[in-house]
Every structure is written in structure tokens, then in C-alpha cells.
N, CA, C and O atoms as a GROMACS GRO file, in nm:
protein
  592
    1MET      N    1   3.040  -1.380  -3.236
    1MET     CA    2   3.126  -1.304  -3.153
    1MET      C    3   3.057  -1.279  -3.025
    1MET      O    4   2.940  -1.242  -3.022
    2ARG      N    5   3.127  -1.297  -2.919
    2ARG     CA    6   3.063  -1.269  -2.780
    2ARG      C    7   3.114  -1.135  -2.737
    2ARG      O    8   3.224  -1.092  -2.771
    3HIS      N    9   3.029  -1.072  -2.661
    3HIS     CA   10   3.059  -0.947  -2.609
    3HIS      C   11   3.068  -0.948  -2.458
    3HIS      O   12   2.989  -1.016  -2.392
    4PHE      N   13   3.160  -0.876  -2.404
    4PHE     CA   14   3.168  -0.862  -2.251
    4PHE      C   15   3.133  -0.723  -2.216
    4PHE      O   16   3.136  -0.630  -2.298
    5LEU      N   17   3.096  -0.712  -2.077
    5LEU     CA   18   3.053  -0.588  -2.038
    5LEU      C   19   3.140  -0.539  -1.919
    5LEU      O   20   3.155  -0.611  -1.821
    6SER      N   21   3.197  -0.418  -1.927
    6SER     CA   22   3.281  -0.359  -1.826
    6SER      C   23   3.187  -0.276  -1.735
    6SER      O   24   3.070  -0.250  -1.766
    7LEU      N   25   3.243  -0.239  -1.630
    7LEU     CA   26   3.172  -0.157  -1.527
    7LEU      C   27   3.199  -0.014  -1.522
    7LEU      O   28   3.315   0.026  -1.509
    8ALA      N   29   3.097   0.070  -1.531
    8ALA     CA   30   3.102   0.216  -1.494
    8ALA      C   31   3.099   0.212  -1.336
    8ALA      O   32   3.047   0.119  -1.275
    9LEU      N   33   3.152   0.309  -1.282
    9LEU     CA   34   3.160   0.310  -1.125
    9LEU      C   35   3.077   0.415  -1.064
    9LEU      O   36   3.082   0.530  -1.105
   10ILE      N   37   3.000   0.378  -0.964
   10ILE     CA   38   2.940   0.469  -0.869
   10ILE      C   39   2.970   0.427  -0.736
   10ILE      O   40   2.923   0.321  -0.696
   11ALA      N   41   3.048   0.505  -0.653
   11ALA     CA   42   3.080   0.470  -0.526
   11ALA      C   43   2.988   0.550  -0.431
   11ALA      O   44   2.971   0.671  -0.444
   12LEU      N   45   2.931   0.480  -0.339
   12LEU     CA   46   2.840   0.546  -0.246
   12LEU      C   47   2.893   0.536  -0.111
   12LEU      O   48   2.933   0.428  -0.069
   13SER      N   49   2.896   0.648  -0.035
   13SER     CA   50   2.930   0.638   0.110
   13SER      C   51   2.817   0.697   0.190
   13SER      O   52   2.721   0.738   0.125
   14SER      N   53   2.814   0.705   0.312
   14SER     CA   54   2.704   0.746   0.386
   14SER      C   55   2.675   0.901   0.372
   14SER      O   56   2.570   0.948   0.413
   15THR      N   57   2.766   0.971   0.315
   15THR     CA   58   2.745   1.112   0.297
   15THR      C   59   2.744   1.170   0.163
   15THR      O   60   2.692   1.279   0.140
   16LYS      N   61   2.804   1.096   0.069
   16LYS     CA   62   2.818   1.149  -0.072
   16LYS      C   63   2.828   1.038  -0.159
   16LYS      O   64   2.862   0.924  -0.125
   17ALA      N   65   2.791   1.084  -0.295
   17ALA     CA   66   2.820   0.981  -0.403
   17ALA      C   67   2.925   1.034  -0.496
   17ALA      O   68   2.926   1.152  -0.531
   18VAL      N   69   3.011   0.949  -0.536
   18VAL     CA   70   3.119   0.976  -0.624
   18VAL      C   71   3.107   0.898  -0.760
   18VAL      O   72   3.096   0.775  -0.758
   19SER      N   73   3.110   0.966  -0.873
   19SER     CA   74   3.101   0.894  -0.988
   19SER      C   75   3.229   0.905  -1.068
   19SER      O   76   3.297   1.008  -1.063
   20ALA      N   77   3.266   0.792  -1.146
   20ALA     CA   78   3.390   0.796  -1.217
   20ALA      C   79   3.391   0.694  -1.318
   20ALA      O   80   3.318   0.597  -1.304
   21SER      N   81   3.474   0.706  -1.430
   21SER     CA   82   3.494   0.609  -1.522
   21SER      C   83   3.594   0.511  -1.462
   21SER      O   84   3.649   0.540  -1.356
   22ILE      N   85   3.621   0.394  -1.526
   22ILE     CA   86   3.718   0.295  -1.477
   22ILE      C   87   3.857   0.363  -1.498
   22ILE      O   88   3.952   0.328  -1.428
   23ASN      N   89   3.869   0.453  -1.585
   23ASN     CA   90   4.009   0.511  -1.623
   23ASN      C   91   4.045   0.609  -1.500
   23ASN      O   92   4.163   0.638  -1.481
   24THR      N   93   3.950   0.658  -1.421
   24THR     CA   94   3.985   0.756  -1.327
   24THR      C   95   3.965   0.692  -1.181
   24THR      O   96   3.941   0.762  -1.083
   25ARG      N   97   3.977   0.562  -1.176
   25ARG     CA   98   3.948   0.493  -1.044
   25ARG      C   99   4.035   0.553  -0.924
   25ARG      O  100   3.991   0.559  -0.810
   26ALA      N  101   4.155   0.595  -0.958
   26ALA     CA  102   4.251   0.650  -0.849
   26ALA      C  103   4.184   0.770  -0.785
   26ALA      O  104   4.219   0.800  -0.671
   27GLU      N  105   4.095   0.838  -0.842
   27GLU     CA  106   4.024   0.956  -0.782
   27GLU      C  107   3.916   0.916  -0.703
   27GLU      O  108   3.862   1.004  -0.636
   28THR      N  109   3.869   0.793  -0.697
   28THR     CA  110   3.761   0.757  -0.614
   28THR      C  111   3.794   0.694  -0.488
   28THR      O  112   3.912   0.677  -0.458
   29SER      N  113   3.695   0.657  -0.406
   29SER     CA  114   3.721   0.596  -0.280
   29SER      C  115   3.706   0.446  -0.295
   29SER      O  116   3.696   0.378  -0.192
   30ILE      N  117   3.704   0.389  -0.414
   30ILE     CA  118   3.676   0.243  -0.431
   30ILE      C  119   3.821   0.178  -0.421
   30ILE      O  120   3.916   0.210  -0.491
   31PRO      N  121   3.823   0.078  -0.319
   31PRO     CA  122   3.949   0.003  -0.305
   31PRO      C  123   3.987  -0.066  -0.437
   31PRO      O  124   3.900  -0.113  -0.510
   32GLN      N  125   4.118  -0.073  -0.466
   32GLN     CA  126   4.169  -0.131  -0.583
   32GLN      C  127   4.116  -0.280  -0.596
   32GLN      O  128   4.082  -0.325  -0.706
   33TYR      N  129   4.113  -0.353  -0.480
   33TYR     CA  130   4.075  -0.502  -0.499
   33TYR      C  131   3.924  -0.511  -0.538
   33TYR      O  132   3.887  -0.618  -0.588
   34VAL      N  133   3.833  -0.413  -0.520
   34VAL     CA  134   3.710  -0.421  -0.564
   34VAL      C  135   3.699  -0.407  -0.722
   34VAL      O  136   3.611  -0.461  -0.789
   35LEU      N  137   3.794  -0.331  -0.768
   35LEU     CA  138   3.801  -0.321  -0.918
   35LEU      C  139   3.875  -0.446  -0.976
   35LEU      O  140   3.837  -0.504  -1.078
   36GLU      N  141   3.974  -0.479  -0.909
   36GLU     CA  142   4.064  -0.593  -0.963
   36GLU      C  143   3.979  -0.735  -0.971
   36GLU      O  144   4.001  -0.820  -1.058
   37TYR      N  145   3.875  -0.747  -0.865
   37TYR     CA  146   3.807  -0.869  -0.857
   37TYR      C  147   3.661  -0.844  -0.910
   37TYR      O  148   3.574  -0.924  -0.878
   38ALA      N  149   3.635  -0.747  -0.982
   38ALA     CA  150   3.506  -0.721  -1.044
   38ALA      C  151   3.460  -0.828  -1.134
   38ALA      O  152   3.543  -0.876  -1.211
   39PRO      N  153   3.343  -0.872  -1.135
   39PRO     CA  154   3.308  -0.986  -1.236
   39PRO      C  155   3.319  -0.936  -1.380
   39PRO      O  156   3.296  -0.820  -1.414
   40LEU      N  157   3.354  -1.032  -1.460
   40LEU     CA  158   3.341  -1.007  -1.612
   40LEU      C  159   3.229  -1.082  -1.666
   40LEU      O  160   3.218  -1.200  -1.633
   41ILE      N  161   3.146  -1.030  -1.743
   41ILE     CA  162   3.021  -1.082  -1.797
   41ILE      C  163   3.046  -1.103  -1.941
   41ILE      O  164   3.091  -1.009  -2.006
   42TRP      N  165   3.021  -1.221  -2.000
   42TRP     CA  166   3.019  -1.246  -2.147
   42TRP      C  167   2.886  -1.264  -2.188
   42TRP      O  168   2.811  -1.336  -2.122
   43LEU      N  169   2.846  -1.203  -2.295
   43LEU     CA  170   2.704  -1.211  -2.347
   43LEU      C  171   2.712  -1.292  -2.469
   43LEU      O  172   2.810  -1.284  -2.543
   44HIS      N  173   2.607  -1.373  -2.495
   44HIS     CA  174   2.606  -1.462  -2.590
   44HIS      C  175   2.589  -1.394  -2.731
   44HIS      O  176   2.525  -1.289  -2.738
   45SER      N  177   2.642  -1.446  -2.834
   45SER     CA  178   2.649  -1.374  -2.961
   45SER      C  179   2.505  -1.356  -3.029
   45SER      O  180   2.481  -1.270  -3.113
   46GLN      N  181   2.416  -1.445  -2.983
   46GLN     CA  182   2.275  -1.427  -3.027
   46GLN      C  183   2.185  -1.359  -2.926
   46GLN      O  184   2.064  -1.354  -2.946
   47GLU      N  185   2.237  -1.307  -2.822
   47GLU     CA  186   2.160  -1.227  -2.722
   47GLU      C  187   2.085  -1.113  -2.789
   47GLU      O  188   2.142  -1.035  -2.866
   48THR      N  189   1.956  -1.106  -2.757
   48THR     CA  190   1.879  -0.995  -2.814
   48THR      C  191   1.860  -0.882  -2.723
   48THR      O  192   1.833  -0.771  -2.770
   49TYR      N  193   1.872  -0.902  -2.586
   49TYR     CA  194   1.851  -0.795  -2.491
   49TYR      C  195   1.980  -0.761  -2.435
   49TYR      O  196   2.035  -0.840  -2.358
   50MET      N  197   2.035  -0.646  -2.468
   50MET     CA  198   2.175  -0.607  -2.425
   50MET      C  199   2.161  -0.508  -2.293
   50MET      O  200   2.052  -0.461  -2.261
   51PRO      N  201   2.265  -0.485  -2.231
   51PRO     CA  202   2.266  -0.391  -2.122
   51PRO      C  203   2.223  -0.252  -2.172
   51PRO      O  204   2.256  -0.211  -2.283
   52SER      N  205   2.143  -0.179  -2.080
   52SER     CA  206   2.089  -0.055  -2.134
   52SER      C  207   2.157   0.067  -2.057
   52SER      O  208   2.210   0.054  -1.946
   53ASP      N  209   2.152   0.179  -2.123
   53ASP     CA  210   2.189   0.309  -2.060
   53ASP      C  211   2.078   0.356  -1.965
   53ASP      O  212   1.964   0.375  -2.006
   54ILE      N  213   2.113   0.373  -1.845
   54ILE     CA  214   2.014   0.419  -1.740
   54ILE      C  215   1.943   0.541  -1.788
   54ILE      O  216   1.820   0.547  -1.792
   55GLN      N  217   2.027   0.643  -1.828
   55GLN     CA  218   1.965   0.775  -1.863
   55GLN      C  219   1.866   0.746  -1.992
   55GLN      O  220   1.760   0.807  -2.004
   56GLN      N  221   1.904   0.666  -2.070
   56GLN     CA  222   1.809   0.639  -2.195
   56GLN      C  223   1.682   0.586  -2.145
   56GLN      O  224   1.576   0.623  -2.196
   57GLN      N  225   1.686   0.496  -2.040
   57GLN     CA  226   1.569   0.439  -1.982
   57GLN      C  227   1.481   0.550  -1.916
   57GLN      O  228   1.359   0.551  -1.932
   58VAL      N  229   1.545   0.643  -1.843
   58VAL     CA  230   1.478   0.748  -1.784
   58VAL      C  231   1.418   0.848  -1.893
   58VAL      O  232   1.310   0.904  -1.872
   59ASP      N  233   1.485   0.867  -1.998
   59ASP     CA  234   1.433   0.950  -2.111
   59ASP      C  235   1.310   0.895  -2.174
   59ASP      O  236   1.232   0.970  -2.233
   60ASN      N  237   1.290   0.767  -2.165
   60ASN     CA  238   1.172   0.700  -2.236
   60ASN      C  239   1.072   0.645  -2.137
   60ASN      O  240   1.002   0.547  -2.167
   61THR      N  241   1.064   0.704  -2.023
   61THR     CA  242   0.966   0.671  -1.919
   61THR      C  243   0.904   0.801  -1.865
   61THR      O  244   0.947   0.913  -1.890
   62LYS      N  245   0.799   0.773  -1.789
   62LYS     CA  246   0.726   0.885  -1.718
   62LYS      C  247   0.701   0.837  -1.575
   62LYS      O  248   0.655   0.725  -1.554
   63PRO      N  249   0.729   0.915  -1.483
   63PRO     CA  250   0.702   0.877  -1.341
   63PRO      C  251   0.534   0.867  -1.312
   63PRO      O  252   0.454   0.951  -1.351
   64ASN      N  253   0.506   0.766  -1.250
   64ASN     CA  254   0.375   0.745  -1.222
   64ASN      C  255   0.344   0.709  -1.070
   64ASN      O  256   0.431   0.663  -0.996
   65VAL      N  257   0.219   0.730  -1.030
   65VAL     CA  258   0.169   0.686  -0.907
   65VAL      C  259   0.022   0.624  -0.930
   65VAL      O  260  -0.070   0.691  -0.974
   66ASN      N  261   0.011   0.498  -0.897
   66ASN     CA  262  -0.125   0.440  -0.917
   66ASN      C  263  -0.179   0.457  -1.062
   66ASN      O  264  -0.294   0.491  -1.087
   67TRP      N  265  -0.080   0.428  -1.158
   67TRP     CA  266  -0.115   0.431  -1.302
   67TRP      C  267  -0.149   0.572  -1.356
   67TRP      O  268  -0.208   0.588  -1.464
   68THR      N  269  -0.108   0.675  -1.275
   68THR     CA  270  -0.144   0.815  -1.312
   68THR      C  271  -0.002   0.884  -1.328
   68THR      O  272   0.083   0.874  -1.239
   69VAL      N  273   0.020   0.952  -1.442
   69VAL     CA  274   0.141   1.032  -1.458
   69VAL      C  275   0.145   1.148  -1.358
   69VAL      O  276   0.049   1.224  -1.340
   70ILE      N  277   0.267   1.156  -1.290
   70ILE     CA  278   0.288   1.270  -1.209
   70ILE      C  279   0.323   1.392  -1.288
   70ILE      O  280   0.427   1.405  -1.351
   71ALA      N  281   0.216   1.488  -1.277
   71ALA     CA  282   0.226   1.602  -1.364
   71ALA      C  283   0.331   1.696  -1.319
   71ALA      O  284   0.394   1.759  -1.403
   72ASP      N  285   0.356   1.711  -1.182
   72ASP     CA  286   0.448   1.809  -1.137
   72ASP      C  287   0.595   1.755  -1.109
   72ASP      O  288   0.672   1.821  -1.039
   73ALA      N  289   0.630   1.640  -1.163
   73ALA     CA  290   0.755   1.583  -1.154
   73ALA      C  291   0.864   1.678  -1.226
   73ALA      O  292   0.838   1.742  -1.328
   74GLN      N  293   0.983   1.679  -1.165
   74GLN     CA  294   1.083   1.762  -1.231
   74GLN      C  295   1.108   1.727  -1.367
   74GLN      O  296   1.128   1.608  -1.392
   75SER      N  297   1.111   1.810  -1.457
   75SER     CA  298   1.125   1.773  -1.595
   75SER      C  299   1.242   1.855  -1.666
   75SER      O  300   1.252   1.976  -1.643
   76PRO      N  301   1.321   1.799  -1.743
   76PRO     CA  302   1.327   1.649  -1.768
   76PRO      C  303   1.398   1.578  -1.659
   76PRO      O  304   1.488   1.637  -1.598
   77LEU      N  305   1.365   1.458  -1.629
   77LEU     CA  306   1.427   1.376  -1.528
   77LEU      C  307   1.564   1.333  -1.583
   77LEU      O  308   1.577   1.310  -1.703
   78ASP      N  309   1.665   1.323  -1.498
   78ASP     CA  310   1.794   1.272  -1.534
   78ASP      C  311   1.852   1.209  -1.408
   78ASP      O  312   1.791   1.206  -1.301
   79LEU      N  313   1.978   1.157  -1.431
   79LEU     CA  314   2.034   1.077  -1.322
   79LEU      C  315   2.066   1.158  -1.205
   79LEU      O  316   2.074   1.103  -1.095
   80ASP      N  317   2.087   1.293  -1.219
   80ASP     CA  318   2.114   1.383  -1.117
   80ASP      C  319   2.001   1.434  -1.048
   80ASP      O  320   2.023   1.490  -0.940
   81ASN      N  321   1.875   1.426  -1.092
   81ASN     CA  322   1.756   1.476  -1.021
   81ASN      C  323   1.652   1.358  -1.004
   81ASN      O  324   1.543   1.384  -0.954
   82LEU      N  325   1.679   1.241  -1.040
   82LEU     CA  326   1.578   1.133  -1.031
   82LEU      C  327   1.534   1.119  -0.890
   82LEU      O  328   1.417   1.094  -0.863
   83ASP      N  329   1.632   1.136  -0.791
   83ASP     CA  330   1.587   1.128  -0.646
   83ASP      C  331   1.483   1.231  -0.608
   83ASP      O  332   1.424   1.223  -0.500
   84SER      N  333   1.457   1.336  -0.703
   84SER     CA  334   1.341   1.424  -0.663
   84SER      C  335   1.212   1.352  -0.653
   84SER      O  336   1.122   1.402  -0.587
   85LEU      N  337   1.196   1.238  -0.714
   85LEU     CA  338   1.077   1.156  -0.699
   85LEU      C  339   1.051   1.119  -0.564
   85LEU      O  340   0.934   1.100  -0.530
   86ASN      N  341   1.156   1.106  -0.475
   86ASN     CA  342   1.148   1.068  -0.335
   86ASN      C  343   1.060   1.157  -0.264
   86ASN      O  344   0.996   1.115  -0.167
   87SER      N  345   1.051   1.275  -0.303
   87SER     CA  346   0.963   1.370  -0.229
   87SER      C  347   0.810   1.335  -0.231
   87SER      O  348   0.726   1.396  -0.164
   88MET      N  349   0.784   1.234  -0.312
   88MET     CA  350   0.645   1.195  -0.317
   88MET      C  351   0.598   1.126  -0.179
   88MET      O  352   0.482   1.091  -0.163
   89GLY      N  353   0.690   1.111  -0.086
   89GLY     CA  354   0.656   1.041   0.038
   89GLY      C  355   0.664   0.894   0.034
   89GLY      O  356   0.746   0.832  -0.034
   90ASN      N  357   0.578   0.843   0.107
   90ASN     CA  358   0.575   0.684   0.110
   90ASN      C  359   0.504   0.622   0.001
   90ASN      O  360   0.489   0.500  -0.004
   91THR      N  361   0.458   0.703  -0.089
   91THR     CA  362   0.372   0.652  -0.203
   91THR      C  363   0.474   0.576  -0.298
   91THR      O  364   0.591   0.613  -0.316
   92SER      N  365   0.415   0.466  -0.357
   92SER     CA  366   0.491   0.398  -0.459
   92SER      C  367   0.508   0.470  -0.592
   92SER      O  368   0.415   0.478  -0.671
   93VAL      N  369   0.620   0.520  -0.613
   93VAL     CA  370   0.643   0.597  -0.747
   93VAL      C  371   0.714   0.496  -0.835
   93VAL      O  372   0.802   0.424  -0.786
   94TYR      N  373   0.682   0.487  -0.958
   94TYR     CA  374   0.758   0.417  -1.056
   94TYR      C  375   0.753   0.468  -1.191
   94TYR      O  376   0.665   0.548  -1.227
   95LEU      N  377   0.846   0.424  -1.268
   95LEU     CA  378   0.862   0.469  -1.410
   95LEU      C  379   0.786   0.380  -1.505
   95LEU      O  380   0.796   0.258  -1.496
   96THR      N  381   0.714   0.436  -1.592
   96THR     CA  382   0.633   0.352  -1.700
   96THR      C  383   0.678   0.406  -1.836
   96THR      O  384   0.693   0.526  -1.859
   97SER      N  385   0.696   0.316  -1.917
   97SER     CA  386   0.746   0.339  -2.056
   97SER      C  387   0.650   0.453  -2.121
   97SER      O  388   0.530   0.454  -2.095
   98SER      N  389   0.702   0.541  -2.199
   98SER     CA  390   0.628   0.645  -2.268
   98SER      C  391   0.560   0.574  -2.388
   98SER      O  392   0.455   0.620  -2.434
   99GLU      N  393   0.614   0.467  -2.439
   99GLU     CA  394   0.551   0.396  -2.552
   99GLU      C  395   0.545   0.257  -2.510
   99GLU      O  396   0.630   0.212  -2.433
  100GLY      N  397   0.438   0.178  -2.560
  100GLY     CA  398   0.420   0.045  -2.512
  100GLY      C  399   0.536  -0.043  -2.558
  100GLY      O  400   0.578  -0.042  -2.674
  101ILE      N  401   0.586  -0.120  -2.462
  101ILE     CA  402   0.689  -0.210  -2.493
  101ILE      C  403   0.642  -0.343  -2.549
  101ILE      O  404   0.721  -0.427  -2.593
  102ASP      N  405   0.506  -0.360  -2.545
  102ASP     CA  406   0.447  -0.478  -2.605
  102ASP      C  407   0.409  -0.452  -2.758
  102ASP      O  408   0.344  -0.534  -2.823
  103ALA      N  409   0.450  -0.338  -2.806
  103ALA     CA  410   0.431  -0.300  -2.940
  103ALA      C  411   0.519  -0.383  -3.026
  103ALA      O  412   0.621  -0.429  -2.976
  104THR      N  413   0.487  -0.409  -3.158
  104THR     CA  414   0.567  -0.474  -3.254
  104THR      C  415   0.611  -0.380  -3.367
  104THR      O  416   0.526  -0.329  -3.439
  105PRO      N  417   0.732  -0.357  -3.383
  105PRO     CA  418   0.843  -0.405  -3.302
  105PRO      C  419   0.850  -0.338  -3.168
  105PRO      O  420   0.782  -0.238  -3.147
  106GLU      N  421   0.934  -0.392  -3.073
  106GLU     CA  422   0.964  -0.315  -2.954
  106GLU      C  423   1.038  -0.189  -2.975
  106GLU      O  424   1.114  -0.178  -3.072
  107PRO      N  425   1.021  -0.091  -2.890
  107PRO     CA  426   1.111   0.029  -2.912
  107PRO      C  427   1.257  -0.005  -2.902
  107PRO      O  428   1.297  -0.083  -2.816
  108ALA      N  429   1.336   0.053  -2.987
  108ALA     CA  430   1.477   0.029  -3.012
  108ALA      C  431   1.553   0.035  -2.884
  108ALA      O  432   1.644  -0.046  -2.863
  109TRP      N  433   1.516   0.135  -2.790
  109TRP     CA  434   1.591   0.161  -2.668
  109TRP      C  435   1.564   0.050  -2.560
  109TRP      O  436   1.637   0.040  -2.461
  110PHE      N  437   1.456  -0.033  -2.583
  110PHE     CA  438   1.434  -0.137  -2.493
  110PHE      C  439   1.528  -0.257  -2.505
  110PHE      O  440   1.546  -0.330  -2.408
  111ARG      N  441   1.585  -0.276  -2.618
  111ARG     CA  442   1.675  -0.387  -2.643
  111ARG      C  443   1.822  -0.352  -2.588
  111ARG      O  444   1.909  -0.439  -2.582
  112GLY      N  445   1.841  -0.227  -2.550
  112GLY     CA  446   1.976  -0.194  -2.493
  112GLY      C  447   2.076  -0.154  -2.606
  112GLY      O  448   2.039  -0.119  -2.718
  113ILE      N  449   2.204  -0.162  -2.565
  113ILE     CA  450   2.310  -0.116  -2.643
  113ILE      C  451   2.420  -0.231  -2.654
  113ILE      O  452   2.470  -0.277  -2.551
  114THR      N  453   2.455  -0.277  -2.777
  114THR     CA  454   2.555  -0.380  -2.785
  114THR      C  455   2.692  -0.324  -2.741
  114THR      O  456   2.739  -0.226  -2.798
  115PRO      N  457   2.755  -0.384  -2.640
  115PRO     CA  458   2.893  -0.326  -2.603
  115PRO      C  459   2.989  -0.346  -2.712
  115PRO      O  460   2.986  -0.440  -2.792
  116ASP      N  461   3.087  -0.239  -2.707
  116ASP     CA  462   3.187  -0.248  -2.801
  116ASP      C  463   3.295  -0.350  -2.767
  116ASP      O  464   3.273  -0.420  -2.669
  117LEU      N  465   3.406  -0.368  -2.832
  117LEU     CA  466   3.508  -0.463  -2.816
  117LEU      C  467   3.586  -0.456  -2.670
  117LEU      O  468   3.647  -0.550  -2.620
  118GLU      N  469   3.570  -0.322  -2.614
  118GLU     CA  470   3.617  -0.300  -2.482
  118GLU      C  471   3.519  -0.319  -2.370
  118GLU      O  472   3.551  -0.301  -2.253
  119GLY      N  473   3.391  -0.358  -2.412
  119GLY     CA  474   3.291  -0.382  -2.311
  119GLY      C  475   3.219  -0.252  -2.270
  119GLY      O  476   3.157  -0.249  -2.164
  120ARG      N  477   3.224  -0.150  -2.347
  120ARG     CA  478   3.162  -0.018  -2.320
  120ARG      C  479   3.028  -0.006  -2.399
  120ARG      O  480   3.010  -0.072  -2.502
  121ILE      N  481   2.942   0.071  -2.353
  121ILE     CA  482   2.811   0.096  -2.424
  121ILE      C  483   2.813   0.247  -2.453
  121ILE      O  484   2.727   0.321  -2.407
  122GLY      N  485   2.919   0.294  -2.535
  122GLY     CA  486   2.934   0.429  -2.567
  122GLY      C  487   2.949   0.523  -2.441
  122GLY      O  488   3.028   0.493  -2.351
  123ASP      N  489   2.879   0.625  -2.438
  123ASP     CA  490   2.900   0.726  -2.321
  123ASP      C  491   2.793   0.687  -2.215
  123ASP      O  492   2.783   0.750  -2.110
  124GLY      N  493   2.718   0.585  -2.244
  124GLY     CA  494   2.611   0.548  -2.144
  124GLY      C  495   2.657   0.478  -2.018
  124GLY      O  496   2.772   0.434  -2.011
  125THR      N  497   2.573   0.466  -1.921
  125THR     CA  498   2.596   0.412  -1.791
  125THR      C  499   2.507   0.285  -1.783
  125THR      O  500   2.385   0.296  -1.770
  126GLY      N  501   2.561   0.183  -1.789
  126GLY     CA  502   2.474   0.047  -1.784
  126GLY      C  503   2.517  -0.035  -1.674
  126GLY      O  504   2.468  -0.147  -1.663
  127SER      N  505   2.608   0.010  -1.586
  127SER     CA  506   2.647  -0.072  -1.480
  127SER      C  507   2.697   0.016  -1.354
  127SER      O  508   2.724   0.135  -1.369
  128ALA      N  509   2.706  -0.041  -1.248
  128ALA     CA  510   2.754   0.036  -1.134
  128ALA      C  511   2.816  -0.054  -1.028
  128ALA      O  512   2.780  -0.171  -1.013
  129ILE      N  513   2.904   0.001  -0.959
  129ILE     CA  514   2.952  -0.070  -0.835
  129ILE      C  515   2.911   0.019  -0.714
  129ILE      O  516   2.940   0.138  -0.710
  130VAL      N  517   2.844  -0.043  -0.618
  130VAL     CA  518   2.813   0.032  -0.498
  130VAL      C  519   2.894  -0.021  -0.399
  130VAL      O  520   2.895  -0.142  -0.378
  131VAL      N  521   2.973   0.068  -0.327
  131VAL     CA  522   3.071   0.026  -0.224
  131VAL      C  523   3.026   0.101  -0.091
  131VAL      O  524   3.006   0.222  -0.083
  132VAL      N  525   3.014   0.006   0.014
  132VAL     CA  526   2.971   0.070   0.142
  132VAL      C  527   3.086   0.034   0.241
  132VAL      O  528   3.113  -0.084   0.263
  133ASP      N  529   3.144   0.124   0.292
  133ASP     CA  530   3.254   0.103   0.406
  133ASP      C  531   3.182   0.084   0.541
  133ASP      O  532   3.118   0.173   0.598
  134ARG      N  533   3.198  -0.041   0.584
  134ARG     CA  534   3.138  -0.071   0.719
  134ARG      C  535   3.227  -0.045   0.839
  134ARG      O  536   3.189  -0.074   0.952
  135GLY      N  537   3.344   0.009   0.815
  135GLY     CA  538   3.438   0.032   0.917
  135GLY      C  539   3.505  -0.100   0.960
  135GLY      O  540   3.457  -0.208   0.926
  136ASN      N  541   3.616  -0.090   1.034
  136ASN     CA  542   3.692  -0.202   1.080
  136ASN      C  543   3.752  -0.289   0.965
  136ASN      O  544   3.775  -0.409   0.977
  137GLU      N  545   3.774  -0.214   0.851
  137GLU     CA  546   3.838  -0.272   0.732
  137GLU      C  547   3.741  -0.366   0.670
  137GLU      O  548   3.784  -0.465   0.611
  138THR      N  549   3.609  -0.341   0.677
  138THR     CA  550   3.511  -0.431   0.616
  138THR      C  551   3.436  -0.338   0.507
  138THR      O  552   3.380  -0.232   0.536
  139VAL      N  553   3.442  -0.390   0.386
  139VAL     CA  554   3.383  -0.314   0.280
  139VAL      C  555   3.274  -0.413   0.205
  139VAL      O  556   3.311  -0.525   0.169
  140ASP      N  557   3.155  -0.374   0.185
  140ASP     CA  558   3.062  -0.436   0.103
  140ASP      C  559   3.072  -0.381  -0.031
  140ASP      O  560   3.078  -0.259  -0.044
  141ALA      N  561   3.076  -0.468  -0.144
  141ALA     CA  562   3.085  -0.424  -0.280
  141ALA      C  563   2.972  -0.490  -0.356
  141ALA      O  564   2.960  -0.612  -0.344
  142PHE      N  565   2.895  -0.430  -0.425
  142PHE     CA  566   2.780  -0.477  -0.500
  142PHE      C  567   2.794  -0.440  -0.641
  142PHE      O  568   2.814  -0.321  -0.665
  143TYR      N  569   2.786  -0.528  -0.743
  143TYR     CA  570   2.801  -0.507  -0.886
  143TYR      C  571   2.663  -0.516  -0.944
  143TYR      O  572   2.594  -0.617  -0.928
  144PHE      N  573   2.621  -0.409  -1.014
  144PHE     CA  574   2.492  -0.421  -1.085
  144PHE      C  575   2.507  -0.388  -1.220
  144PHE      O  576   2.582  -0.296  -1.254
  145TYR      N  577   2.430  -0.465  -1.316
  145TYR     CA  578   2.423  -0.443  -1.458
  145TYR      C  579   2.271  -0.396  -1.474
  145TYR      O  580   2.180  -0.446  -1.408
  146PHE      N  581   2.255  -0.297  -1.567
  146PHE     CA  582   2.123  -0.251  -1.583
  146PHE      C  583   2.070  -0.293  -1.725
  146PHE      O  584   2.135  -0.272  -1.827
  147TYR      N  585   1.955  -0.349  -1.725
  147TYR     CA  586   1.881  -0.390  -1.847
  147TYR      C  587   1.743  -0.323  -1.844
  147TYR      O  588   1.681  -0.318  -1.738
  148ALA      N  589   1.693  -0.271  -1.961
  148ALA     CA  590   1.569  -0.213  -1.952
  148ALA      C  591   1.460  -0.313  -1.935
  148ALA      O  592   1.344  -0.276  -1.925
   0.00000   0.00000   0.00000
């Protein structure tokens, strides 16, 4: 059985971010044609690495600089405060797994979540559409799928 993946939506403008499920698209600033022509992705029935929930990834990682855990990072990190890491300046901040992903077996969260028959991964957010209005009726639309 093949699985397909549908998109959760995150619309970004120059001043604000709007988040919505595909069922509430009328409340967002995403043009209908961006949704209508969104790619459909089919996953092979024997695929072992599935799309991941972004929050689950954040829950299982720790922010680091130069291989050192940032002790004063906002805790717990979530999708609403993840940008607080930007306050670290021009330093390269990255997330490192709380447990080794080279362990046998790998942590369950690392393999992602198998989408249901409607292409959803439960309440998780594993994909996004970023829409940038360039003016003059020009819109850039970027479709992203997240894998741990």
C-alpha cells in the first residue's frame, strides 16, 4: 500500500505568519491556485523513513553552539518560540538529538510518522507552504516536507 502526504499550511508575509489547516484555507492569504496545484507525494510501501512532525523533532533535540548545549535556551522549545534561538547573534546555532540516532535501534521518532489514508500525520505538522507576495500579481510558493 502506498501512502501520500498532504500539506499543512504556513503562509508567510513580510509582516506576519498565518498558520492554518487545509480545511480552513479560506481564512488564510494563500491564493487558491497555490493549493490547487500543490504537489502530491506518494511514498513507497516499503519506505522506512516517513515524514516527521516538526514539533516532535524539536522535543527530541537540544540547541547547541560548537557542540555545547545552550544552557539558557528557552525551555521547552516549541514551534512558537523556536525563533528565540536567533537571539544568539551570528553564531551557528543547531539542534542536536538528545539521544544518539546511530543507536540500534534508532529512536522511534527519527523514522517519522506513517501518513493515514488522507495523507495526514495525526495532529503533527510535517509539511508547509511558504507563500511570498512579490507584488504586481507575482507570488512565490515553496512546498516543503519535513523529515527528521
